[in-house]
A tleap script that builds the chain and sets N, CA, C and O, in Angstrom:
source leaprc.protein.ff14SB
mol = sequence {
  NMET LYS LYS LEU SER THR LEU ILE ILE ILE
  LEU LEU PHE THR THR ILE LEU SER ALA GLY
  ALA PHE LEU GLU TYR PHE SER ALA ARG SER
  GLU TYR GLY ASN VAL LYS ILE GLU TRP LYS
  THR ALA ASP GLU ILE ASN LEU LYS GLU PHE
  VAL ILE GLU ARG LYS THR LEU HIE GLY ASN
  PHE ILE SER VAL GLY THR ILE ALA PRO LYS
  GLY ASP ASN SER PHE TYR GLN PHE ILE ASP
  GLU ASN VAL PHE LYS THR SER ASP TYR LEU
  PHE VAL TYR ARG ILE LYS ILE VAL ASP ASN
  ASP SER LYS ALA SER TYR SER LYS GLU VAL
  THR VAL THR HIE ASN ILE SER ASP VAL LYS
  ARG THR TRP GLY SER ILE LYS ALA MET PHE
  CARG
}
set mol.1.N position { 33.410 23.069 -15.261 }
set mol.1.CA position { 32.010 22.713 -15.041 }
set mol.1.C position { 31.793 21.218 -15.231 }
set mol.1.O position { 31.015 20.612 -14.495 }
set mol.2.N position { 32.468 20.613 -16.209 }
set mol.2.CA position { 32.303 19.192 -16.468 }
set mol.2.C position { 32.777 18.362 -15.270 }
set mol.2.O position { 32.144 17.368 -14.913 }
set mol.3.N position { 33.897 18.773 -14.648 }
set mol.3.CA position { 34.394 18.047 -13.483 }
set mol.3.C position { 33.413 18.126 -12.329 }
set mol.3.O position { 33.219 17.138 -11.620 }
set mol.4.N position { 32.788 19.282 -12.125 }
set mol.4.CA position { 31.830 19.444 -11.047 }
set mol.4.C position { 30.608 18.556 -11.270 }
set mol.4.O position { 30.144 17.913 -10.328 }
set mol.5.N position { 30.080 18.504 -12.480 }
set mol.5.CA position { 28.910 17.659 -12.741 }
set mol.5.C position { 29.274 16.189 -12.615 }
set mol.5.O position { 28.453 15.400 -12.147 }
set mol.6.N position { 30.471 15.797 -13.014 }
set mol.6.CA position { 30.914 14.411 -12.855 }
set mol.6.C position { 31.013 14.066 -11.378 }
set mol.6.O position { 30.611 12.976 -10.972 }
set mol.7.N position { 31.539 14.974 -10.571 }
set mol.7.CA position { 31.654 14.771 -9.140 }
set mol.7.C position { 30.276 14.619 -8.503 }
set mol.7.O position { 30.083 13.758 -7.646 }
set mol.8.N position { 29.326 15.439 -8.910 }
set mol.8.CA position { 27.970 15.347 -8.371 }
set mol.8.C position { 27.348 14.006 -8.728 }
set mol.8.O position { 26.709 13.386 -7.877 }
set mol.9.N position { 27.512 13.548 -9.938 }
set mol.9.CA position { 26.977 12.256 -10.358 }
set mol.9.C position { 27.619 11.134 -9.558 }
set mol.9.O position { 26.921 10.214 -9.132 }
set mol.10.N position { 28.919 11.185 -9.343 }
set mol.10.CA position { 29.601 10.157 -8.563 }
set mol.10.C position { 29.091 10.155 -7.123 }
set mol.10.O position { 28.850 9.088 -6.560 }
set mol.11.N position { 28.924 11.324 -6.522 }
set mol.11.CA position { 28.418 11.402 -5.158 }
set mol.11.C position { 26.989 10.868 -5.069 }
set mol.11.O position { 26.663 10.156 -4.120 }
set mol.12.N position { 26.143 11.192 -6.024 }
set mol.12.CA position { 24.777 10.701 -6.049 }
set mol.12.C position { 24.765 9.188 -6.179 }
set mol.12.O position { 24.024 8.518 -5.460 }
set mol.13.N position { 25.563 8.639 -7.074 }
set mol.13.CA position { 25.637 7.199 -7.286 }
set mol.13.C position { 26.113 6.504 -6.018 }
set mol.13.O position { 25.570 5.466 -5.640 }
set mol.14.N position { 27.122 7.068 -5.357 }
set mol.14.CA position { 27.640 6.498 -4.121 }
set mol.14.C position { 26.573 6.518 -3.033 }
set mol.14.O position { 26.446 5.555 -2.277 }
set mol.15.N position { 25.816 7.587 -2.944 }
set mol.15.CA position { 24.763 7.685 -1.940 }
set mol.15.C position { 23.689 6.628 -2.164 }
set mol.15.O position { 23.243 5.993 -1.209 }
set mol.16.N position { 23.272 6.432 -3.393 }
set mol.16.CA position { 22.249 5.436 -3.703 }
set mol.16.C position { 22.760 4.035 -3.404 }
set mol.16.O position { 22.022 3.218 -2.854 }
set mol.17.N position { 24.004 3.742 -3.753 }
set mol.17.CA position { 24.554 2.422 -3.511 }
set mol.17.C position { 24.632 2.083 -2.030 }
set mol.17.O position { 24.504 0.916 -1.662 }
set mol.18.N position { 24.839 3.081 -1.168 }
set mol.18.CA position { 24.959 2.811 0.261 }
set mol.18.C position { 23.648 2.329 0.859 }
set mol.18.O position { 23.636 1.822 1.981 }
set mol.19.N position { 22.541 2.476 0.137 }
set mol.19.CA position { 21.247 2.014 0.623 }
set mol.19.C position { 21.158 0.498 0.647 }
set mol.19.O position { 20.301 -0.033 1.353 }
set mol.20.N position { 21.986 -0.220 -0.075 }
set mol.20.CA position { 22.010 -1.679 -0.029 }
set mol.20.C position { 21.414 -2.380 -1.229 }
set mol.20.O position { 21.879 -3.460 -1.595 }
set mol.21.N position { 20.396 -1.802 -1.857 }
set mol.21.CA position { 19.769 -2.478 -2.998 }
set mol.21.C position { 19.006 -1.473 -3.857 }
set mol.21.O position { 18.482 -0.476 -3.362 }
set mol.22.N position { 18.958 -1.761 -5.144 }
set mol.22.CA position { 18.119 -1.018 -6.080 }
set mol.22.C position { 16.877 -1.863 -6.340 }
set mol.22.O position { 16.992 -2.997 -6.802 }
set mol.23.N position { 15.695 -1.331 -6.052 }
set mol.23.CA position { 14.462 -2.053 -6.341 }
set mol.23.C position { 13.965 -1.632 -7.714 }
set mol.23.O position { 13.752 -0.447 -7.974 }
set mol.24.N position { 13.784 -2.606 -8.585 }
set mol.24.CA position { 13.232 -2.334 -9.920 }
set mol.24.C position { 11.714 -2.403 -9.908 }
set mol.24.O position { 11.051 -1.760 -10.722 }
set mol.25.N position { 11.169 -3.177 -8.991 }
set mol.25.CA position { 9.740 -3.472 -8.984 }
set mol.25.C position { 9.317 -3.726 -7.544 }
set mol.25.O position { 10.041 -4.386 -6.799 }
set mol.26.N position { 8.151 -3.213 -7.138 }
set mol.26.CA position { 7.617 -3.465 -5.801 }
set mol.26.C position { 6.108 -3.353 -5.868 }
set mol.26.O position { 5.581 -2.327 -6.298 }
set mol.27.N position { 5.402 -4.403 -5.444 }
set mol.27.CA position { 3.945 -4.367 -5.455 }
set mol.27.C position { 3.387 -5.224 -4.329 }
set mol.27.O position { 4.084 -6.074 -3.774 }
set mol.28.N position { 2.125 -4.990 -3.999 }
set mol.28.CA position { 1.421 -5.795 -3.005 }
set mol.28.C position { -0.038 -5.876 -3.438 }
set mol.28.O position { -0.592 -4.924 -3.990 }
set mol.29.N position { -0.656 -7.038 -3.175 }
set mol.29.CA position { -2.062 -7.211 -3.544 }
set mol.29.C position { -2.730 -8.244 -2.631 }
set mol.29.O position { -2.071 -9.136 -2.097 }
set mol.30.N position { -4.023 -8.109 -2.466 }
set mol.30.CA position { -4.813 -9.063 -1.712 }
set mol.30.C position { -5.044 -10.281 -2.596 }
set mol.30.O position { -5.472 -10.157 -3.743 }
set mol.31.N position { -4.753 -11.470 -2.043 }
set mol.31.CA position { -4.877 -12.688 -2.838 }
set mol.31.C position { -5.185 -13.873 -1.928 }
set mol.31.O position { -4.388 -14.198 -1.048 }
set mol.32.N position { -6.323 -14.516 -2.131 }
set mol.32.CA position { -6.713 -15.708 -1.386 }
set mol.32.C position { -6.712 -15.491 0.129 }
set mol.32.O position { -6.309 -16.384 0.875 }
set mol.33.N position { -7.151 -14.332 0.588 }
set mol.33.CA position { -7.236 -14.058 2.012 }
set mol.33.C position { -5.954 -13.592 2.659 }
set mol.33.O position { -5.939 -13.306 3.856 }
set mol.34.N position { -4.876 -13.509 1.899 }
set mol.34.CA position { -3.594 -13.013 2.390 }
set mol.34.C position { -3.198 -11.789 1.570 }
set mol.34.O position { -3.887 -11.421 0.618 }
set mol.35.N position { -2.096 -11.169 1.943 }
set mol.35.CA position { -1.534 -10.110 1.115 }
set mol.35.C position { -0.195 -10.602 0.586 }
set mol.35.O position { 0.673 -11.027 1.349 }
set mol.36.N position { -0.042 -10.538 -0.731 }
set mol.36.CA position { 1.176 -11.000 -1.401 }
set mol.36.C position { 2.021 -9.788 -1.769 }
set mol.36.O position { 1.569 -8.894 -2.484 }
set mol.37.N position { 3.259 -9.771 -1.271 }
set mol.37.CA position { 4.189 -8.682 -1.538 }
set mol.37.C position { 5.295 -9.239 -2.432 }
set mol.37.O position { 5.865 -10.290 -2.137 }
set mol.38.N position { 5.595 -8.536 -3.519 }
set mol.38.CA position { 6.635 -8.971 -4.458 }
set mol.38.C position { 7.542 -7.796 -4.800 }
set mol.38.O position { 7.095 -6.652 -4.881 }
set mol.39.N position { 8.827 -8.096 -5.000 }
set mol.39.CA position { 9.769 -7.083 -5.461 }
set mol.39.C position { 10.927 -7.743 -6.175 }
set mol.39.O position { 11.221 -8.923 -5.982 }
set mol.40.N position { 11.573 -6.947 -7.006 }
set mol.40.CA position { 12.734 -7.407 -7.764 }
set mol.40.C position { 13.846 -6.393 -7.581 }
set mol.40.O position { 13.618 -5.183 -7.613 }
set mol.41.N position { 15.051 -6.904 -7.389 }
set mol.41.CA position { 16.205 -6.026 -7.241 }
set mol.41.C position { 17.046 -6.045 -8.501 }
set mol.41.O position { 17.012 -7.007 -9.268 }
set mol.42.N position { 17.787 -4.998 -8.706 }
set mol.42.CA position { 18.800 -4.963 -9.767 }
set mol.42.C position { 20.132 -5.283 -9.107 }
set mol.42.O position { 20.674 -6.374 -9.285 }
set mol.43.N position { 20.653 -4.338 -8.350 }
set mol.43.CA position { 21.928 -4.524 -7.662 }
set mol.43.C position { 21.688 -4.648 -6.175 }
set mol.43.O position { 20.835 -3.963 -5.611 }
set mol.44.N position { 22.451 -5.530 -5.541 }
set mol.44.CA position { 22.434 -5.671 -4.090 }
set mol.44.C position { 23.880 -5.542 -3.620 }
set mol.44.O position { 24.738 -6.350 -3.976 }
set mol.45.N position { 24.133 -4.518 -2.818 }
set mol.45.CA position { 25.493 -4.237 -2.377 }
set mol.45.C position { 25.507 -4.134 -0.861 }
set mol.45.O position { 24.770 -3.336 -0.283 }
set mol.46.N position { 26.353 -4.950 -0.208 }
set mol.46.CA position { 26.531 -4.866 1.244 }
set mol.46.C position { 25.189 -5.038 1.963 }
set mol.46.O position { 24.945 -4.391 2.981 }
set mol.47.N position { 24.329 -5.898 1.444 }
set mol.47.CA position { 22.956 -6.015 1.933 }
set mol.47.C position { 22.848 -7.074 3.023 }
set mol.47.O position { 23.352 -8.188 2.874 }
set mol.48.N position { 22.182 -6.713 4.126 }
set mol.48.CA position { 21.966 -7.640 5.238 }
set mol.48.C position { 20.607 -8.326 5.129 }
set mol.48.O position { 20.512 -9.550 5.219 }
set mol.49.N position { 19.533 -7.510 4.931 }
set mol.49.CA position { 18.194 -8.090 4.917 }
set mol.49.C position { 17.164 -7.096 4.387 }
set mol.49.O position { 17.403 -5.892 4.288 }
set mol.50.N position { 16.001 -7.666 4.051 }
set mol.50.CA position { 14.819 -6.879 3.718 }
set mol.50.C position { 13.825 -7.094 4.854 }
set mol.50.O position { 13.565 -8.234 5.238 }
set mol.51.N position { 13.275 -6.024 5.389 }
set mol.51.CA position { 12.262 -6.116 6.439 }
set mol.51.C position { 10.957 -5.594 5.848 }
set mol.51.O position { 10.874 -4.442 5.422 }
set mol.52.N position { 9.944 -6.451 5.827 }
set mol.52.CA position { 8.650 -6.050 5.288 }
set mol.52.C position { 7.871 -5.392 6.423 }
set mol.52.O position { 7.742 -5.960 7.508 }
set mol.53.N position { 7.352 -4.186 6.167 }
set mol.53.CA position { 6.628 -3.436 7.178 }
set mol.53.C position { 5.224 -3.121 6.686 }
set mol.53.O position { 4.994 -2.883 5.500 }
set mol.54.N position { 4.272 -3.125 7.656 }
set mol.54.CA position { 2.865 -2.866 7.333 }
set mol.54.C position { 2.283 -1.887 8.347 }
set mol.54.O position { 2.680 -1.864 9.512 }
set mol.55.N position { 1.336 -1.081 7.880 }
set mol.55.CA position { 0.570 -0.225 8.785 }
set mol.55.C position { -0.828 -0.043 8.232 }
set mol.55.O position { -1.079 -0.274 7.049 }
set mol.56.N position { -1.743 0.376 9.109 }
set mol.56.CA position { -3.051 0.822 8.651 }
set mol.56.C position { -2.877 2.280 8.261 }
set mol.56.O position { -1.832 2.871 8.533 }
set mol.57.N position { -3.866 2.858 7.641 }
set mol.57.CA position { -3.723 4.230 7.158 }
set mol.57.C position { -3.370 5.226 8.258 }
set mol.57.O position { -2.661 6.199 8.000 }
set mol.58.N position { -3.850 5.001 9.475 }
set mol.58.CA position { -3.602 5.963 10.546 }
set mol.58.C position { -2.712 5.394 11.649 }
set mol.58.O position { -2.596 5.988 12.721 }
set mol.59.N position { -2.085 4.248 11.392 }
set mol.59.CA position { -1.231 3.624 12.398 }
set mol.59.C position { 0.236 3.822 12.095 }
set mol.59.O position { 0.607 4.596 11.213 }
set mol.60.N position { 1.064 3.111 12.838 }
set mol.60.CA position { 2.515 3.136 12.639 }
set mol.60.C position { 2.968 1.848 11.985 }
set mol.60.O position { 2.322 0.810 12.126 }
set mol.61.N position { 4.071 1.915 11.276 }
set mol.61.CA position { 4.604 0.719 10.643 }
set mol.61.C position { 5.085 -0.276 11.686 }
set mol.61.O position { 5.706 0.095 12.681 }
set mol.62.N position { 4.781 -1.568 11.437 }
set mol.62.CA position { 5.307 -2.661 12.244 }
set mol.62.C position { 5.969 -3.660 11.303 }
set mol.62.O position { 5.581 -3.777 10.140 }
set mol.63.N position { 6.949 -4.366 11.798 }
set mol.63.CA position { 7.630 -5.390 11.012 }
set mol.63.C position { 6.754 -6.637 10.963 }
set mol.63.O position { 6.273 -7.106 11.994 }
set mol.64.N position { 6.548 -7.173 9.751 }
set mol.64.CA position { 5.748 -8.392 9.607 }
set mol.64.C position { 6.551 -9.555 9.040 }
set mol.64.O position { 6.037 -10.667 8.920 }
set mol.65.N position { 7.811 -9.303 8.690 }
set mol.65.CA position { 8.647 -10.384 8.175 }
set mol.65.C position { 10.001 -9.882 7.725 }
set mol.65.O position { 10.199 -8.694 7.471 }
set mol.66.N position { 10.933 -10.828 7.633 }
set mol.66.CA position { 12.293 -10.523 7.200 }
set mol.66.C position { 12.714 -11.547 6.157 }
set mol.66.O position { 12.446 -12.740 6.299 }
set mol.67.N position { 13.374 -11.069 5.108 }
set mol.67.CA position { 13.849 -11.924 4.029 }
set mol.67.C position { 15.349 -11.693 3.858 }
set mol.67.O position { 15.813 -10.553 3.835 }
set mol.68.N position { 16.097 -12.783 3.738 }
set mol.68.CA position { 17.540 -12.686 3.484 }
set mol.68.C position { 17.778 -12.398 1.999 }
set mol.68.O position { 17.010 -12.855 1.153 }
set mol.69.N position { 18.818 -11.658 1.679 }
set mol.69.CA position { 19.102 -11.344 0.270 }
set mol.69.C position { 19.604 -12.567 -0.489 }
set mol.69.O position { 20.219 -13.466 0.087 }
set mol.70.N position { 19.327 -12.584 -1.800 }
set mol.70.CA position { 19.761 -13.679 -2.671 }
set mol.70.C position { 20.839 -13.252 -3.651 }
set mol.70.O position { 21.511 -14.102 -4.234 }
set mol.71.N position { 21.015 -11.953 -3.843 }
set mol.71.CA position { 22.008 -11.468 -4.795 }
set mol.71.C position { 21.372 -10.622 -5.883 }
set mol.71.O position { 20.150 -10.495 -5.964 }
set mol.72.N position { 22.222 -10.049 -6.711 }
set mol.72.CA position { 21.763 -9.166 -7.786 }
set mol.72.C position { 20.699 -9.830 -8.653 }
set mol.72.O position { 20.699 -11.046 -8.847 }
set mol.73.N position { 19.797 -9.003 -9.166 }
set mol.73.CA position { 18.752 -9.432 -10.099 }
set mol.73.C position { 17.893 -10.569 -9.549 }
set mol.73.O position { 17.647 -11.562 -10.233 }
set mol.74.N position { 17.442 -10.411 -8.312 }
set mol.74.CA position { 16.632 -11.452 -7.676 }
set mol.74.C position { 15.184 -11.014 -7.533 }
set mol.74.O position { 14.879 -9.827 -7.418 }
set mol.75.N position { 14.299 -12.008 -7.544 }
set mol.75.CA position { 12.871 -11.795 -7.353 }
set mol.75.C position { 12.504 -12.310 -5.969 }
set mol.75.O position { 12.914 -13.403 -5.580 }
set mol.76.N position { 11.733 -11.526 -5.227 }
set mol.76.CA position { 11.346 -11.890 -3.869 }
set mol.76.C position { 9.838 -11.884 -3.729 }
set mol.76.O position { 9.127 -11.156 -4.422 }
set mol.77.N position { 9.365 -12.725 -2.801 }
set mol.77.CA position { 7.941 -12.796 -2.532 }
set mol.77.C position { 7.749 -13.049 -1.034 }
set mol.77.O position { 8.461 -13.858 -0.439 }
set mol.78.N position { 6.794 -12.358 -0.440 }
set mol.78.CA position { 6.448 -12.561 0.960 }
set mol.78.C position { 4.933 -12.587 1.053 }
set mol.78.O position { 4.257 -11.731 0.482 }
set mol.79.N position { 4.397 -13.570 1.772 }
set mol.79.CA position { 2.953 -13.677 1.963 }
set mol.79.C position { 2.632 -13.266 3.397 }
set mol.79.O position { 3.080 -13.908 4.347 }
set mol.80.N position { 1.860 -12.203 3.548 }
set mol.80.CA position { 1.426 -11.749 4.868 }
set mol.80.C position { 0.137 -12.491 5.195 }
set mol.80.O position { -0.931 -12.155 4.685 }
set mol.81.N position { 0.248 -13.505 6.055 }
set mol.81.CA position { -0.891 -14.345 6.416 }
set mol.81.C position { -1.580 -13.878 7.693 }
set mol.81.O position { -2.548 -14.498 8.136 }
set mol.82.N position { -1.097 -12.804 8.283 }
set mol.82.CA position { -1.601 -12.378 9.584 }
set mol.82.C position { -2.434 -11.108 9.515 }
set mol.82.O position { -2.339 -10.251 10.392 }
set mol.83.N position { -3.243 -10.987 8.484 }
set mol.83.CA position { -4.084 -9.806 8.347 }
set mol.83.C position { -5.538 -10.253 8.540 }
set mol.83.O position { -6.269 -10.468 7.572 }
set mol.84.N position { -5.938 -10.387 9.797 }
set mol.84.CA position { -7.309 -10.787 10.115 }
set mol.84.C position { -8.025 -9.584 10.692 }
set mol.84.O position { -7.625 -9.064 11.734 }
set mol.85.N position { -9.059 -9.141 10.040 }
set mol.85.CA position { -9.851 -8.003 10.511 }
set mol.85.C position { -11.327 -8.342 10.356 }
set mol.85.O position { -11.688 -9.256 9.614 }
set mol.86.N position { -12.169 -7.607 11.056 }
set mol.86.CA position { -13.605 -7.874 10.979 }
set mol.86.C position { -14.245 -7.287 9.732 }
set mol.86.O position { -15.363 -7.662 9.376 }
set mol.87.N position { -13.560 -6.383 9.071 }
set mol.87.CA position { -14.075 -5.825 7.820 }
set mol.87.C position { -12.897 -5.525 6.896 }
set mol.87.O position { -11.738 -5.606 7.304 }
set mol.88.N position { -13.202 -5.186 5.674 }
set mol.88.CA position { -12.138 -4.891 4.718 }
set mol.88.C position { -11.381 -3.644 5.161 }
set mol.88.O position { -11.982 -2.700 5.675 }
set mol.89.N position { -10.073 -3.639 4.965 }
set mol.89.CA position { -9.232 -2.531 5.376 }
set mol.89.C position { -8.255 -2.157 4.275 }
set mol.89.O position { -7.987 -2.929 3.355 }
set mol.90.N position { -7.744 -0.972 4.400 }
set mol.90.CA position { -6.622 -0.539 3.576 }
set mol.90.C position { -5.359 -0.689 4.408 }
set mol.90.O position { -5.314 -0.278 5.567 }
set mol.91.N position { -4.330 -1.282 3.806 }
set mol.91.CA position { -3.043 -1.430 4.463 }
set mol.91.C position { -1.977 -0.795 3.600 }
set mol.91.O position { -2.103 -0.749 2.376 }
set mol.92.N position { -0.929 -0.306 4.235 }
set mol.92.CA position { 0.202 0.291 3.536 }
set mol.92.C position { 1.417 -0.572 3.842 }
set mol.92.O position { 1.689 -0.890 5.000 }
set mol.93.N position { 2.141 -0.945 2.800 }
set mol.93.CA position { 3.352 -1.756 2.939 }
set mol.93.C position { 4.558 -0.989 2.411 }
set mol.93.O position { 4.443 -0.163 1.505 }
set mol.94.N position { 5.710 -1.278 2.995 }
set mol.94.CA position { 6.980 -0.785 2.488 }
set mol.94.C position { 8.050 -1.794 2.868 }
set mol.94.O position { 7.844 -2.654 3.725 }
set mol.95.N position { 9.194 -1.671 2.216 }
set mol.95.CA position { 10.321 -2.545 2.522 }
set mol.95.C position { 11.445 -1.707 3.102 }
set mol.95.O position { 11.875 -0.715 2.514 }
set mol.96.N position { 11.906 -2.124 4.258 }
set mol.96.CA position { 13.068 -1.507 4.880 }
set mol.96.C position { 14.289 -2.291 4.381 }
set mol.96.O position { 14.382 -3.502 4.579 }
set mol.97.N position { 15.208 -1.596 3.743 }
set mol.97.CA position { 16.395 -2.228 3.166 }
set mol.97.C position { 17.562 -1.948 4.112 }
set mol.97.O position { 17.978 -0.800 4.270 }
set mol.98.N position { 18.082 -2.990 4.734 }
set mol.98.CA position { 19.114 -2.835 5.758 }
set mol.98.C position { 20.440 -3.381 5.216 }
set mol.98.O position { 20.504 -4.507 4.723 }
set mol.99.N position { 21.503 -2.558 5.318 }
set mol.99.CA position { 22.809 -3.039 4.866 }
set mol.99.C position { 23.592 -3.594 6.050 }
set mol.99.O position { 23.140 -3.506 7.192 }
set mol.100.N position { 24.761 -4.164 5.781 }
set mol.100.CA position { 25.576 -4.800 6.813 }
set mol.100.C position { 26.092 -3.833 7.870 }
set mol.100.O position { 26.536 -4.269 8.932 }
set mol.101.N position { 26.045 -2.554 7.608 }
set mol.101.CA position { 26.461 -1.541 8.582 }
set mol.101.C position { 25.262 -1.040 9.387 }
set mol.101.O position { 25.371 -0.049 10.109 }
set mol.102.N position { 24.118 -1.721 9.265 }
set mol.102.CA position { 22.851 -1.377 9.937 }
set mol.102.C position { 22.252 -0.058 9.474 }
set mol.102.O position { 21.377 0.487 10.147 }
set mol.103.N position { 22.703 0.465 8.341 }
set mol.103.CA position { 22.050 1.635 7.751 }
set mol.103.C position { 20.819 1.139 7.004 }
set mol.103.O position { 20.821 0.051 6.428 }
set mol.104.N position { 19.781 1.945 7.024 }
set mol.104.CA position { 18.532 1.515 6.401 }
set mol.104.C position { 17.992 2.582 5.459 }
set mol.104.O position { 18.181 3.780 5.671 }
set mol.105.N position { 17.325 2.122 4.430 }
set mol.105.CA position { 16.561 2.990 3.547 }
set mol.105.C position { 15.228 2.290 3.311 }
set mol.105.O position { 15.055 1.128 3.678 }
set mol.106.N position { 14.293 3.001 2.700 }
set mol.106.CA position { 12.948 2.464 2.536 }
set mol.106.C position { 12.505 2.533 1.088 }
set mol.106.O position { 12.871 3.443 0.344 }
set mol.107.N position { 11.707 1.544 0.708 }
set mol.107.CA position { 11.093 1.545 -0.616 }
set mol.107.C position { 9.957 2.560 -0.615 }
set mol.107.O position { 9.652 3.178 0.404 }
set mol.108.N position { 9.346 2.713 -1.770 }
set mol.108.CA position { 8.111 3.493 -1.828 }
set mol.108.C position { 7.043 2.727 -1.045 }
set mol.108.O position { 7.220 1.548 -0.741 }
set mol.109.N position { 5.969 3.378 -0.731 }
set mol.109.CA position { 4.858 2.740 -0.032 }
set mol.109.C position { 3.793 2.332 -1.040 }
set mol.109.O position { 3.517 3.056 -1.997 }
set mol.110.N position { 3.193 1.157 -0.813 }
set mol.110.CA position { 2.089 0.700 -1.654 }
set mol.110.C position { 0.885 0.415 -0.760 }
set mol.110.O position { 1.028 -0.082 0.357 }
set mol.111.N position { -0.288 0.734 -1.265 }
set mol.111.CA position { -1.530 0.563 -0.513 }
set mol.111.C position { -2.295 -0.625 -1.076 }
set mol.111.O position { -2.379 -0.811 -2.290 }
set mol.112.N position { -2.857 -1.433 -0.165 }
set mol.112.CA position { -3.604 -2.625 -0.547 }
set mol.112.C position { -4.974 -2.581 0.113 }
set mol.112.O position { -5.082 -2.359 1.319 }
set mol.113.N position { -6.023 -2.793 -0.681 }
set mol.113.CA position { -7.353 -3.019 -0.134 }
set mol.113.C position { -7.452 -4.513 0.089 }
set mol.113.O position { -7.445 -5.295 -0.862 }
set mol.114.N position { -7.545 -4.909 1.360 }
set mol.114.CA position { -7.504 -6.338 1.685 }
set mol.114.C position { -8.908 -6.886 1.886 }
set mol.114.O position { -9.693 -6.353 2.671 }
set mol.115.N position { -9.209 -7.952 1.167 }
set mol.115.CA position { -10.493 -8.632 1.273 }
set mol.115.C position { -10.236 -10.051 1.745 }
set mol.115.O position { -9.453 -10.779 1.135 }
set mol.116.N position { -10.894 -10.451 2.835 }
set mol.116.CA position { -10.716 -11.825 3.304 }
set mol.116.C position { -12.057 -12.522 3.352 }
set mol.116.O position { -13.104 -11.888 3.488 }
set mol.117.N position { -12.008 -13.836 3.238 }
set mol.117.CA position { -13.237 -14.626 3.251 }
set mol.117.C position { -13.799 -14.678 4.678 }
set mol.117.O position { -13.079 -14.446 5.649 }
set mol.118.N position { -15.098 -14.988 4.785 }
set mol.118.CA position { -15.733 -15.113 6.100 }
set mol.118.C position { -15.106 -16.249 6.901 }
set mol.118.O position { -14.965 -16.140 8.119 }
set mol.119.N position { -14.731 -17.330 6.235 }
set mol.119.CA position { -14.108 -18.468 6.913 }
set mol.119.C position { -12.775 -18.054 7.530 }
set mol.119.O position { -12.516 -18.347 8.697 }
set mol.120.N position { -11.946 -17.387 6.771 }
set mol.120.CA position { -10.645 -16.953 7.287 }
set mol.120.C position { -10.821 -15.917 8.381 }
set mol.120.O position { -10.077 -15.930 9.362 }
set mol.121.N position { -11.785 -15.019 8.237 }
set mol.121.CA position { -12.047 -13.999 9.252 }
set mol.121.C position { -12.462 -14.670 10.561 }
set mol.121.O position { -11.997 -14.269 11.628 }
set mol.122.N position { -13.337 -15.692 10.498 }
set mol.122.CA position { -13.778 -16.412 11.690 }
set mol.122.C position { -12.608 -17.141 12.331 }
set mol.122.O position { -12.442 -17.093 13.550 }
set mol.123.N position { -11.796 -17.815 11.525 }
set mol.123.CA position { -10.632 -18.531 12.046 }
set mol.123.C position { -9.671 -17.548 12.715 }
set mol.123.O position { -9.112 -17.865 13.765 }
set mol.124.N position { -9.471 -16.390 12.146 }
set mol.124.CA position { -8.599 -15.385 12.745 }
set mol.124.C position { -9.132 -14.919 14.094 }
set mol.124.O position { -8.356 -14.687 15.021 }
set mol.125.N position { -10.450 -14.780 14.210 }
set mol.125.CA position { -11.049 -14.372 15.483 }
set mol.125.C position { -10.868 -15.459 16.538 }
set mol.125.O position { -10.592 -15.152 17.698 }
set mol.126.N position { -11.020 -16.715 16.154 }
set mol.126.CA position { -10.824 -17.829 17.077 }
set mol.126.C position { -9.368 -17.873 17.550 }
set mol.126.O position { -9.109 -18.041 18.742 }
set mol.127.N position { -8.426 -17.724 16.629 }
set mol.127.CA position { -7.001 -17.714 16.995 }
set mol.127.C position { -6.681 -16.567 17.954 }
set mol.127.O position { -5.901 -16.739 18.891 }
set mol.128.N position { -7.279 -15.403 17.721 }
set mol.128.CA position { -7.009 -14.237 18.561 }
set mol.128.C position { -7.485 -14.451 19.990 }
set mol.128.O position { -6.898 -13.898 20.919 }
set mol.129.N position { -8.559 -15.259 20.190 }
set mol.129.CA position { -9.060 -15.514 21.527 }
set mol.129.C position { -8.052 -16.292 22.379 }
set mol.129.O position { -8.065 -16.168 23.604 }
set mol.130.N position { -7.194 -17.080 21.763 }
set mol.130.CA position { -6.261 -17.937 22.491 }
set mol.130.C position { -4.853 -17.374 22.552 }
set mol.130.O position { -3.930 -18.080 22.956 }
set mol.131.N position { -4.666 -16.129 22.163 }
set mol.131.CA position { -3.340 -15.520 22.237 }
set mol.131.C position { -3.092 -14.961 23.593 }
set mol.131.O position { -2.023 -14.406 23.845 }
savepdb mol mol.pdb
quit
């Protein structure tokens, strides 16, 4: 029985490691008209990149940025500056963790109530007219 439980633990550990990174911390918050996403890793193994993804509550996830890995025990920050809406919204963020073999896993999802200033909202509307 001891050998079987040891084997199960080894298989579980191997499966988790193949995801590319262990996230110790992941959060997102509305700050100064943008959304600030932060996370910290413990171990990074065979890691290619972190892809930050965002969606509205009833939409699909889209990629909003990519961050290169820095190594074990690293702190990361991404500022989503492209959240211009006419009213306050709820957004859901997650991190897609991609390893060098193109296998991917996902972090937990975090929800952000985003509040932007009238000035930034107006500027976002002006920018959208010229796209």
